[in-house]
C-alpha positions in Angstrom: -7.2 -7.6 32.7 -4.9 -4.9 31.5 -3.1 -2.9 34.2 -4.6 0.5 35.0 -1.5 2.2 33.4 -2.8 1.0 30.0 -6.5 1.8 30.7 -5.9 5.4 32.0 -4.0 7.4 29.4 -3.6 10.6 31.5 -0.6 10.3 33.8 -2.0 12.6 36.4 -5.4 10.9 36.5 -3.5 7.5 36.9 -1.5 8.9 39.7 -4.6 10.1 41.5 -6.4 6.8 41.1 -3.4 4.7 42.4 -2.8 7.0 45.4 -6.6 6.9 46.3 -6.9 3.1 46.0 -9.8 1.4 47.6 -13.2 2.0 46.1 -11.9 4.6 43.5 -9.4 2.0 42.0 -12.0 -0.8 42.1 -14.4 1.5 40.3 -11.9 2.0 37.5 -11.3 -1.8 37.2 -15.1 -2.4 37.2 -15.7 0.2 34.5 -13.2 -1.6 32.2 -14.8 -4.9 32.8 -18.4 -3.7 32.2 -17.2 -1.9 29.0 -15.4 -5.1 27.8 -18.6 -7.2 28.3 -20.6 -4.6 26.4 -18.1 -4.8 23.5 -18.7 -8.6 23.5 -22.5 -8.1 23.4 -22.1 -5.7 20.5 -20.1 -8.2 18.4 -16.6 -8.4 19.7 -15.4 -11.8 18.7 -11.6 -12.1 18.8 -9.8 -12.5 22.0 -7.8 -9.4 23.0 -4.4 -9.4 24.6 -3.1 -7.2 27.4 0.4 -6.3 28.8 1.3 -8.4 31.8 3.8 -6.6 34.0 5.9 -8.4 36.6 9.3 -8.3 38.2 12.2 -10.0 36.6 13.5 -13.0 38.5 17.0 -12.9 39.9 17.9 -16.1 37.8 16.9 -14.4 34.6 18.8 -11.3 35.4 21.8 -13.3 36.3 21.7 -15.4 33.1 21.1 -12.4 30.9 24.5 -11.0 31.9 23.2 -7.5 32.4 21.1 -7.3 29.3 17.7 -7.7 30.9 15.6 -4.9 32.5 16.0 -5.3 36.3 12.9 -3.1 37.1 10.0 -5.0 35.3 9.3 -7.8 32.8 6.4 -7.4 30.3 4.6 -10.0 28.2 1.4 -10.3 26.2 -1.4 -12.4 27.6 -4.9 -13.3 26.4 -7.8 -11.8 28.2 -10.3 -14.3 29.5 -13.9 -13.3 30.6 -15.6 -16.5 29.5 -17.7 -18.5 31.8 -15.7 -21.4 33.4 -18.5 -24.0 33.1 -18.0 -25.3 36.6 -21.8 -25.3 36.8 -24.2 -25.6 33.9 -25.9 -22.7 32.2 -29.2 -23.5 30.5 -31.6 -21.7 28.2 -34.7 -19.9 29.6 -37.9 -22.0 29.0 -40.5 -20.0 27.2 -44.3 -20.1 27.6 -44.6 -22.9 25.0 -42.3 -25.1 27.1 -39.6 -24.8 24.5 -36.1 -23.2 25.1 -35.6 -19.6 24.1 -32.4 -18.0 22.8 -31.8 -16.3 26.2 -29.6 -17.8 29.0 -31.0 -18.4 32.5 -28.9 -16.5 35.0 -29.4 -19.3 37.5 -27.0 -22.1 37.0 -27.6 -25.8 37.8 -25.2 -28.6 38.7 -23.9 -30.9 36.0 -25.2 -34.5 36.0 -21.7 -35.9 36.1 -18.1 -35.0 35.4 -18.5 -36.3 31.8 -21.2 -33.7 30.9 -19.1 -30.9 32.5 -16.1 -31.8 30.5 -17.9 -31.9 27.3 -19.1 -28.2 27.9 -15.6 -27.1 28.9 -13.9 -28.8 26.0 -16.4 -27.1 23.6 -15.5 -23.8 25.3 -11.8 -24.5 25.1 -12.1 -25.5 21.4 -13.7 -22.2 20.5 -11.0 -20.3 22.5 -8.2 -22.2 20.6 -9.4 -20.7 17.4 -8.8 -17.1 18.8 -12.5 -16.3 19.6 -14.5 -15.6 22.6 -16.5 -18.4 23.8 -19.7 -16.9 24.6 -22.1 -19.1 26.7 -24.7 -18.9 24.0 -22.2 -20.1 21.4 -21.1 -23.1 23.6 -24.7 -24.2 24.3 -25.7 -23.8 20.6 -22.7 -26.0 19.5 -23.6 -28.5 22.2 -27.1 -28.6 20.7 -25.9 -28.9 17.1 -23.9 -32.1 17.6 -23.4 -33.9 14.3 -23.3 -30.6 12.2 -21.1 -30.4 9.2 -20.8 -26.6 9.0 -17.3 -25.3 9.6 -17.0 -22.0 11.8 -13.9 -20.7 10.0 -13.1 -17.0 10.5 -15.6 -16.2 13.1 -19.3 -15.8 13.0 -19.6 -12.8 10.6 -17.4 -14.7 8.0 -19.5 -17.9 8.4 -22.8 -16.0 8.0 -21.6 -14.2 4.9 -20.3 -17.6 3.5 -23.8 -19.1 4.3 -25.4 -16.1 2.5 -23.4 -16.7 -0.6 -24.1 -20.5 -0.5 -27.8 -19.8 -0.1 -27.8 -17.5 -3.0 -26.0 -20.0 -5.2 -28.2 -23.0 -4.4 -31.5 -20.9 -4.4 -32.2 -21.0 -0.7 -32.1 -17.2 -0.8 -33.9 -15.8 -3.9 -32.2 -12.8 -5.5 -32.8 -10.6 -8.6 -30.3 -12.0 -11.0 -28.2 -9.5 -12.8 -25.1 -9.5 -15.2 -22.6 -9.0 -12.5 -19.4 -11.0 -12.5 -18.2 -13.0 -9.4 -15.4 -10.5 -9.1 -18.0 -7.6 -8.7 -20.0 -9.6 -6.2 -16.8 -10.2 -4.1 -16.1 -6.6 -4.2 -19.5 -5.8 -2.8 -18.9 -8.0 0.2 -15.5 -6.4 0.8 -17.2 -2.9 0.7 -19.6 -4.1 3.3 -16.8 -5.4 5.4 -15.2 -1.9 5.4 -18.5 0.0 6.0 -19.5 -2.1 9.0 -16.0 -2.2 10.5 -15.8 -5.9 10.4 -12.4 -5.5 8.7 -11.0 -4.6 12.2 -12.0 -7.9 13.7 -11.5 -10.0 10.6 -8.8 -9.9 7.9 -10.9 -11.9 5.5 -10.7 -10.6 1.9 -13.5 -11.9 -0.3 -12.5 -13.1 -3.8 -13.9 -15.0 -6.8 -12.7 -18.3 -5.1 -15.5 -17.7 -2.4 -18.1 -18.0 -5.1 -16.8 -21.0 -7.1 -18.5 -24.1 -6.2 -19.6 -22.7 -2.8 -22.9 -24.4 -3.2 -21.3 -27.8 -3.6 -18.7 -27.6 -0.8 -21.2 -28.4 2.0 -24.8 -29.1 2.5 -27.2 -26.3 3.3 -27.8 -26.1 7.0 -29.9 -23.3 8.4 -30.0 -22.4 12.1 -26.3 -23.2 13.0 -25.5 -19.6 13.9 -27.1 -17.6 16.7 -28.4 -14.2 15.6 -27.3 -10.9 17.2 -27.5 -7.3 16.2 -24.2 -7.3 14.3 -25.0 -10.5 12.3 -28.6 -9.4 11.5 -27.2 -6.0 10.3 -24.7 -7.9 8.1 -27.3 -10.0 6.5 -29.6 -6.9 5.8 -26.6 -5.2 4.1 -25.8 -8.3 2.0 -29.5 -8.7 1.1 -29.6 -5.1 0.0 -26.4 -5.4 -2.0 -27.6 -8.7 -3.8 -31.2 -7.5 -4.1 -32.7 -10.2 -1.8 -35.6 -10.0 0.7 -33.8 -9.2 4.1 -36.5 -11.0 6.2 -36.4 -14.0 4.0 -32.5 -14.1 4.1 -32.4 -13.9 7.8 -35.0 -16.6 8.2 -33.0 -18.8 5.9 -29.8 -18.3 7.8 -30.9 -18.0 11.4 -34.2 -19.9 11.4 -33.7 -23.1 13.3 -37.0 -24.8 13.0 -36.3 -26.6 9.8 -32.8 -27.7 10.9 -34.1 -28.9 14.4 -36.7 -31.0 12.6 -34.2 -32.7 10.3 -31.5 -33.0 12.9 -34.0 -34.7 15.4 -34.8 -37.3 12.8 -31.2 -38.2 12.6 -30.7 -38.5 16.3 -33.9 -40.6 16.5 -32.5 -43.0 13.9 -29.3 -43.3 15.7 -30.8 -44.1 19.0 -33.1 -46.7 17.4 -30.1 -48.2 15.6 -27.8 -48.7 18.6 -30.7 -49.9 20.8 -32.3 -52.5 18.4 -29.9 -53.4 15.5 -27.8 -55.9 17.7 -31.0 -57.9 18.3 -31.5 -58.0 14.6 -27.9 -59.4 14.0 -27.0 -56.4 12.0 -23.3 -55.6 11.6 -21.3 -53.8 12.8 -23.8 -53.2 15.7 -23.8 -56.9 16.7 -20.0 -57.0 16.9 -19.9 -53.6 18.8 -22.4 -55.0 21.3 -20.4 -58.2 21.8 -17.4 -56.0 22.5 -19.5 -53.8 24.9 -18.8 -50.8 22.8 -22.4 -49.7 22.3 -23.8 -47.1 24.6 -26.3 -47.9 27.3 -29.4 -45.9 27.9 -27.6 -43.6 30.6 -25.0 -42.7 27.9 -27.7 -42.0 25.3 -29.5 -39.7 27.6 -26.3 -37.9 28.6 -25.2 -37.3 25.0 -28.6 -36.3 23.5 -30.2 -34.5 26.5 -29.7 -31.2 24.8 -31.7 -32.3 21.7 -34.4 -34.6 22.9 -36.5 -34.9 26.1 -36.5 -38.1 28.2 -39.9 -39.0 26.7 -38.6 -38.6 23.1 -35.5 -40.7 24.0 -37.5 -43.5 25.5 -39.7 -43.5 22.4 -36.7 -43.7 20.1 -35.3 -46.6 22.0 -38.5 -48.5 21.7 -38.9 -47.7 18.0 -38.3 -50.5 15.5 -35.1 -49.9 13.5 -35.4 -50.1 9.7 -32.1 -49.8 7.9 -31.7 -47.5 4.9 -34.3 -44.9 5.9 -32.2 -41.8 5.3 -30.4 -40.5 2.3 -26.7 -41.0 1.7 -26.2 -37.2 2.0 -26.7 -37.6 5.8 -23.8 -40.0 6.3 -21.4 -37.4 7.6 -23.9 -36.1 10.2 -24.8 -39.6 11.2 -21.1 -40.5 11.5 -20.5 -37.6 13.9 -23.6 -38.6 16.0 -22.4 -42.2 16.3 -18.9 -41.0 17.2 -20.4 -38.7 19.9 -21.6 -42.0 21.5 -18.0 -43.1 21.9 -18.2 -45.6 19.0 -14.8 -46.0 17.3 -14.2 -43.9 14.2 -14.2 -46.7 11.7 -17.2 -48.5 13.1 -19.1 -45.1 13.4 -18.7 -44.8 9.5 -19.9 -48.3 9.0 -22.9 -47.7 11.2 -23.8 -44.4 9.4 -23.7 -46.4 6.0 -26.3 -48.9 7.5 -28.7 -46.1 8.4 -28.1 -44.1 5.2 -26.7 -46.4 2.5 -24.4 -45.1 -0.1 -25.6 -44.4 -3.6 -24.8 -47.0 -6.2 -21.6 -46.3 -8.0 -22.0 -44.8 -11.5 -20.5 -47.1 -14.2 -17.6 -45.2 -15.8 -17.9 -44.6 -19.5 -14.5 -43.4 -20.3 -13.1 -45.7 -23.0 -9.5 -45.8 -21.7 -10.7 -46.6 -18.2 -12.9 -49.5 -19.7 -10.0 -50.9 -21.6 -7.9 -50.8 -18.4 -10.7 -52.5 -16.5 -11.1 -55.2 -19.2 -7.4 -56.1 -19.3 -7.2 -56.1 -15.5 -10.0 -58.6 -15.3 -8.2 -60.8 -17.9 -5.0 -60.5 -15.8 -6.8 -61.5 -12.7 -8.3 -64.6 -14.3 -4.8 -65.8 -15.4 -3.8 -68.2 -12.7 -0.1 -68.1 -13.7 0.4 -64.4 -12.9 -1.5 -64.2 -9.6 0.5 -63.8 -6.4 2.1 -67.1 -5.1 0.5 -68.9 -8.1 -3.0 -68.4 -6.6 -5.9 -68.7 -9.0 -8.9 -66.6 -8.6 -11.2 -69.1 -10.4 -12.6 -70.3 -7.2 -13.9 -66.8 -6.3 -17.6 -66.2 -6.6 -18.5 -64.4 -9.9 -20.8 -62.0 -8.1 -18.2 -60.9 -5.7 -15.5 -60.2 -8.4 -17.9 -58.6 -10.9 -19.7 -56.3 -8.2 -16.3 -55.2 -6.8 -15.2 -54.1 -10.2 -18.5 -52.6 -11.3 -17.6 -49.1 -10.1 -14.6 -49.3 -12.6 -17.0 -49.9 -15.5 -17.4 -53.8 -15.6 -20.9 -54.9 -16.3 -22.2 -58.4 -15.7 -22.5 -59.1 -19.5 -19.0 -57.8 -20.2 -17.7 -60.0 -17.3 -19.1 -63.2 -18.9 -18.0 -62.1 -22.4 -14.3 -61.6 -21.3 -14.3 -64.7 -19.1 -15.5 -66.8 -21.9 -13.6 -65.5 -24.9 -11.2 -62.9 -23.7 -7.6 -63.1 -24.6 -5.0 -61.4 -22.2 -2.2 -59.6 -24.0 0.6 -58.6 -21.7 2.0 -55.0 -21.6 -0.8 -53.6 -23.8 -2.0 -50.8 -21.6 -0.4 -47.3 -22.0 1.9 -46.1 -19.2 0.0 -43.1 -17.9 -0.6 -42.0 -14.3 -4.3 -42.5 -14.6 -3.9 -46.1 -15.7 -1.4 -46.9 -12.9 -3.7 -45.2 -10.4 -6.7 -47.3 -11.6 -4.8 -50.6 -11.5 -3.7 -49.8 -7.9 -7.4 -49.0 -7.0 -8.7 -52.2 -8.5 -6.0 -54.3 -7.0 -6.8 -52.9 -3.6 -10.4 -53.6 -4.1 -9.9 -57.3 -4.6 -7.2 -57.6 -2.0 -4.3 -58.2 -4.4 -0.7 -56.5 -4.8 -0.9 -54.0 -7.5 2.8 -54.3 -8.5 2.2 -57.7 -10.1 -0.6 -56.4 -12.4 1.3 -53.1 -13.3 4.3 -55.2 -14.4 2.2 -57.4 -16.5 -0.2 -54.8 -18.0 1.7 -51.6 -18.5 3.7 -51.3 -21.8 7.4 -50.9 -21.5 
């Protein structure tokens, strides 16, 4: 905490407190701590600094050759009133046997060191961004494992960004006017000044905050815990954009819809790691043989915040059916698999089994089609393949399906294979053609340099 010399501005009062010492000095210290905690409750987010005063060491005085203050040495340090998570805080359980948004004042022991470290790491992750790691925020982020939302700029900035995204994608209905994006950005900047948020956040809203905001991330309600400051911000935004304040707050802070969809993802992840190996589904089978799949103890440890023991048991016994979730859930699933200590690359492959990717759209650009056609003809020429290799022996299905995303249809493949005539150096030397050739060569496992040299005009 700051020294009393910074807290008490009046020199005479400071002298009186320091001379009295004992209870009087402790009372002044306590007043500052209580006031600081009240500021946090009222919306203070950024970590403050204070002046740390100490004596200068003899070595530093000697090395400074008389330039350093021999009386005292001052430096700036970060304040830290955050809970240290040596024991576990939990949510108070309501009358409906579900957790409330209030923290139980009685702590409980962690199950093991791993669980404790996960909570401490989450707390340290928040503090590294320069923001206070309130216990509610730590518990909320532990609960929302697998989220894709980014908490950039603090909670008020995140809430305002969510409001804009909700307006753009129709989650928050508004009365449409003829205002430009510049005018809308100016409205948010005015609210920032009126509420005093400009003191804690230097964010300046611009047209860029409205461009494609609805496409930058999937709509995820319930990722931010509500407090008086944030609710007041949403009400002001709703008033400025002519939206229903209650509906806007429900859309941003309401967690029921998010919890329901998030729980479905976790259930699918548990079912996959528990049953996919017995079904010989890769990469789960390979991970199981390498002992890299989590056991039941690990599953319970990771997802205890989201599911009860009974729900986890039910998920483990549930039959796994691949492809039950849409491709849009891949990022969340990848995070959930990764939270079970599955390696990054395999976690991505597992996510694609649970939520398969959408089929690639065949390109219709004529220059891209021409480049694809000539590349296929070049590949089918045995005399220009690397080390004289011929690709004739490769399965037609494998080659055609690999190049399908570059515009190659099955009919076109057979047409070119039967009567196509390869003409060297007939493709224009453009960056897009070179990039496409590199991508196609990589897709079939060949060196792109050979095909660029044969296809690009000189």
